[in-house]
C-alpha positions as CSV (number, residue, x, y, z in Angstrom):
1,M,10.1,-8.6,-37.9
2,K,13.6,-7.6,-37.0
3,E,14.5,-6.0,-33.6
4,T,16.2,-2.7,-34.4
5,N,16.3,-1.0,-31.0
6,R,15.8,-1.7,-27.3
7,I,14.9,1.1,-25.0
8,N,15.5,0.4,-21.3
9,L,13.2,2.3,-18.9
10,K,14.2,2.7,-15.3
11,M,12.3,4.5,-12.7
12,D,12.5,4.7,-8.9
13,I,10.5,7.7,-7.7
14,E,11.6,7.3,-4.0
15,K,15.2,7.6,-5.2
16,N,14.5,10.2,-7.8
17,I,15.7,7.9,-10.7
18,F,14.3,8.5,-14.1
19,E,16.4,6.8,-16.9
20,V,15.7,6.1,-20.5
21,N,18.5,4.4,-22.4
22,A,18.4,3.1,-26.0
23,T,20.8,0.9,-27.8
24,K,20.5,3.1,-30.9
25,D,20.8,6.8,-30.2
26,L,17.5,8.7,-30.2
27,S,16.8,12.4,-29.4
28,T,14.6,13.3,-26.4
29,L,11.8,14.2,-28.7
30,E,12.0,10.9,-30.6
31,L,11.9,9.0,-27.2
32,I,8.9,11.1,-26.1
33,N,7.1,10.3,-29.4
34,I,7.7,6.6,-29.0
35,L,6.4,6.6,-25.4
36,G,3.4,8.6,-26.6
37,L,2.6,6.1,-29.3
38,V,2.7,3.1,-27.0
39,M,0.9,5.0,-24.2
40,S,-1.9,6.0,-26.6
41,E,-2.2,2.5,-28.0
42,Y,-2.6,1.0,-24.5
43,N,-5.2,3.7,-23.7
44,M,-7.1,2.8,-26.8
45,V,-7.0,-0.9,-25.9
46,L,-8.5,-0.1,-22.5
47,M,-11.1,2.1,-24.2
48,T,-12.2,-0.5,-26.8
49,Q,-12.5,-3.1,-24.0
50,D,-14.9,-0.7,-22.2
51,D,-12.5,-0.4,-19.3
52,M,-13.3,3.3,-18.9
53,E,-12.5,3.1,-15.2
54,S,-8.8,2.6,-16.1
55,V,-9.0,5.3,-18.8
56,D,-10.4,7.8,-16.3
57,F,-7.7,6.8,-13.8
58,L,-5.0,7.6,-16.4
59,V,-6.3,11.1,-17.1
60,G,-7.3,11.8,-13.5
61,D,-5.3,12.6,-10.3
62,K,-1.6,12.5,-10.9
63,G,-1.0,11.5,-7.3
64,A,-3.0,8.3,-7.7
65,I,-0.8,7.3,-10.7
66,I,2.3,8.0,-8.6
67,D,0.9,5.9,-5.7
68,R,0.3,3.0,-8.1
69,I,3.9,3.1,-9.4
70,L,5.2,3.3,-5.8
71,E,3.3,0.1,-5.0
72,I,5.0,-1.6,-8.0
73,G,8.4,-0.6,-6.7
74,P,11.6,0.1,-8.8
75,I,10.9,-0.2,-12.5
76,D,13.2,-1.8,-15.0
77,I,11.5,-2.7,-18.3
78,D,12.4,-2.7,-22.0
79,L,10.5,-1.1,-24.8
80,V,11.5,-2.9,-28.0
81,E,11.4,-1.5,-31.6
82,Y,10.8,-3.9,-34.5
83,K,11.2,-3.1,-38.2
84,V,8.4,-4.5,-40.3
85,N,9.3,-6.2,-43.6
86,T,8.4,-4.0,-46.5
87,F,10.9,-5.6,-48.8
88,G,13.2,-2.6,-48.7
89,T,10.5,-0.2,-49.8
90,A,9.8,1.8,-46.6
91,N,10.8,2.1,-43.0
92,H,7.9,0.9,-40.8
93,Y,8.3,0.2,-37.1
94,V,6.2,-1.2,-34.3
95,Y,6.9,-1.0,-30.5
96,E,6.0,-3.2,-27.6
97,I,7.0,-3.5,-23.9
98,D,8.6,-6.8,-23.0
99,E,6.1,-8.8,-20.9
100,Q,6.6,-8.4,-17.2
101,E,5.2,-11.0,-14.7
102,G,2.6,-9.5,-12.4
103,M,2.4,-6.2,-14.4
104,S,-0.9,-5.1,-16.1
105,I,-1.4,-2.9,-19.1
106,L,-2.6,-0.2,-16.7
107,D,0.6,-0.4,-14.7
108,V,2.7,0.0,-17.9
109,A,0.5,2.9,-19.1
110,C,1.1,4.7,-15.8
111,I,4.8,4.2,-16.1
112,L,4.9,5.6,-19.6
113,S,2.7,8.5,-18.5
114,I,5.1,9.6,-15.8
115,L,8.2,9.0,-17.9
116,G,6.8,11.0,-20.8
117,S,5.8,13.8,-18.6
118,Y,9.2,13.9,-16.9
119,M,11.0,13.9,-20.2
120,G,8.8,16.6,-21.6
121,D,9.5,18.8,-18.6
122,T,13.2,18.1,-18.8
123,M,13.3,19.1,-22.4
124,L,11.6,22.4,-21.7
125,D,13.9,23.0,-18.7
126,A,17.0,22.5,-20.9
127,F,15.6,24.9,-23.5
128,A,14.9,27.5,-20.8
129,M,18.5,27.3,-19.7
130,D,19.8,27.7,-23.3
131,D,22.2,30.7,-23.7
132,R,20.3,31.9,-26.7
133,L,17.4,32.9,-24.5
134,K,19.6,35.2,-22.4
135,S,19.8,37.8,-25.2
136,L,16.0,38.2,-25.2
137,D,13.9,40.2,-22.8
138,K,11.8,38.4,-20.3
139,Q,8.5,38.4,-22.2
140,E,10.2,37.3,-25.4
141,A,12.0,34.5,-23.6
142,I,8.8,33.3,-21.9
143,Q,7.0,33.4,-25.3
144,E,9.8,31.2,-26.9
145,I,9.5,28.7,-24.0
146,G,5.7,28.7,-24.6
147,N,6.2,28.2,-28.4
148,L,8.3,25.1,-27.8
149,R,5.7,23.7,-25.3
150,K,3.0,24.3,-27.8
151,T,5.0,22.6,-30.6
152,M,5.5,19.6,-28.3
153,E,1.8,19.5,-27.4
154,I,0.8,19.5,-31.1
155,N,3.4,16.8,-31.8
156,M,2.2,14.7,-28.8
157,H,-1.4,14.9,-29.9
158,L,-0.5,13.8,-33.4
159,M,1.6,10.9,-32.0
160,Q,-1.4,9.8,-29.9
161,I,-3.7,9.8,-32.9
162,Y,-1.1,7.7,-34.7
163,G,-1.0,5.3,-31.8
164,M,-4.8,5.0,-31.8
165,I,-4.9,4.3,-35.6
166,G,-2.2,1.7,-35.1
167,C,-4.2,0.0,-32.3
168,T,-7.3,-0.2,-34.5
169,Y,-5.3,-1.6,-37.4
170,K,-3.6,-4.3,-35.3
171,D,-6.7,-5.4,-33.5
172,E,-7.9,-9.0,-33.9
173,R,-10.2,-9.6,-36.9
174,I,-12.5,-12.6,-36.4
175,A,-14.7,-13.2,-39.4
176,D,-17.9,-14.0,-37.6
177,E,-21.4,-12.5,-37.8
178,Y,-20.4,-9.5,-35.8
179,Y,-17.2,-8.7,-37.7
180,I,-18.4,-5.7,-39.6
181,D,-20.1,-4.2,-36.5
182,R,-16.9,-4.5,-34.4
183,I,-14.8,-2.9,-37.1
184,V,-17.3,0.0,-37.6
185,D,-17.5,0.6,-33.8
186,K,-13.7,0.7,-33.3
187,V,-13.1,3.0,-36.3
188,A,-15.9,5.2,-35.0
189,I,-14.3,5.4,-31.6
190,T,-10.9,6.2,-33.1
191,L,-12.3,9.0,-35.3
192,E,-14.4,10.4,-32.4
193,V,-11.5,10.6,-30.0
194,A,-9.1,11.9,-32.6
195,Q,-11.6,14.7,-33.5
196,D,-12.1,15.5,-29.8
197,M,-8.4,15.8,-29.3
198,L,-8.0,18.1,-32.3
199,D,-10.9,20.3,-31.2
200,N,-9.4,20.7,-27.7
201,L,-5.8,21.2,-28.9
202,E,-5.9,25.0,-29.2
203,S,-7.5,25.5,-25.8
204,D,-5.2,23.1,-24.2
205,M,-2.1,24.9,-25.5
206,D,-3.3,28.3,-24.3
207,D,-4.5,27.1,-20.9
208,E,-3.6,29.7,-18.3
209,D,-2.1,27.1,-15.9
210,M,0.3,26.1,-18.6
211,L,1.2,29.8,-19.3
212,D,1.9,30.2,-15.6
213,I,4.3,27.2,-15.8
214,D,6.1,28.8,-18.7
215,R,6.7,31.9,-16.5
216,E,7.7,29.8,-13.5
217,R,10.2,27.9,-15.6
218,Y,11.8,31.2,-16.8
219,D,11.9,32.6,-13.3
220,L,13.5,29.5,-11.9
221,V,16.3,29.5,-14.5
222,E,16.8,33.2,-13.9
223,D,17.1,32.6,-10.1
224,M,19.6,29.8,-10.7
225,G,21.7,32.2,-12.8
226,K,21.7,34.9,-10.1
227,N,22.7,32.4,-7.4
228,K,25.3,30.5,-9.4
229,G,28.4,30.1,-7.3
230,K,26.7,31.4,-4.1
231,H,25.2,28.1,-3.0
232,S,24.0,24.9,-4.5
233,H,20.5,23.8,-5.2
234,H,18.9,20.4,-5.0
235,H,15.9,20.2,-7.4
236,H,13.5,17.4,-7.0
237,D,12.9,15.6,-10.3
238,G,13.2,18.0,-13.2
239,C,16.2,20.2,-14.0
240,C,14.3,23.3,-12.7
241,G,12.6,21.8,-9.7
242,H,9.4,20.5,-11.2
243,D,7.8,18.0,-8.8
244,H,6.4,15.1,-10.8
245,S,4.7,13.6,-7.8
246,E,1.8,16.1,-7.6
247,G,1.8,19.0,-10.0
248,H,2.2,20.0,-13.6
249,H,-0.1,17.3,-15.1
250,H,-1.4,17.8,-18.6
251,D,-3.2,15.5,-21.0
252,G,-0.5,15.8,-23.7
253,Y,1.8,13.4,-21.9
254,C,-0.5,11.5,-19.7
255,G,-3.3,10.3,-22.0
256,H,-5.9,11.9,-24.3
257,K,-9.2,13.3,-23.3
258,H,-12.3,11.4,-24.2
259,R,-16.1,11.7,-24.2
260,N,-18.2,9.9,-21.7
């Protein structure tokens, strides 16, 4: 395989540093997709290893994830893209995080979770500040913000399903007496979780808490416009003041739901 891109991930929550830099230019949505693929694959690895304690941790309290990252300290890791040889027929890529001494798969999953959430919020913030929304009335503008959020949620769910399929495909295949049983079990888990995600997608998108965040995002941008030139604002984390240390956690960026 040939290395085709290297994405450097830097994060220092205490200093409010969230940086994602690639050697080959990628859009914010492309970066979110890649983080989601790897995050979902790691989540699936934990699930198929019956480490449900770690899976529950990833979809649980956001503050606990933040605390774990704070214990690690400043983050500086590379996510590498490799192009698979298809003899010039297709463009197939795989992604992996460079191995870090003393860092576990759960640590990396937590890092990807927070970065993905931060980038998603930042993308929505930028859209909310777009001049094209200013010509719309409040309800129409909020609806457009919600439409983008829903599109991103659908996209993220599909990327996570891709990641789970990739994990199942790349899993070790030892041809012993339990070979068929293992393959059947892992495919069954993949299908069950994917179906569960699709079943919950519509209700997740229309969750009242998320609709409230759409309204808050619009109100914050409107307030910034009214106060422009009067005084400066310091916003913690996201462009519009979203605090990534406690609030605004949703499954789309931080791991898929699962059945017990």
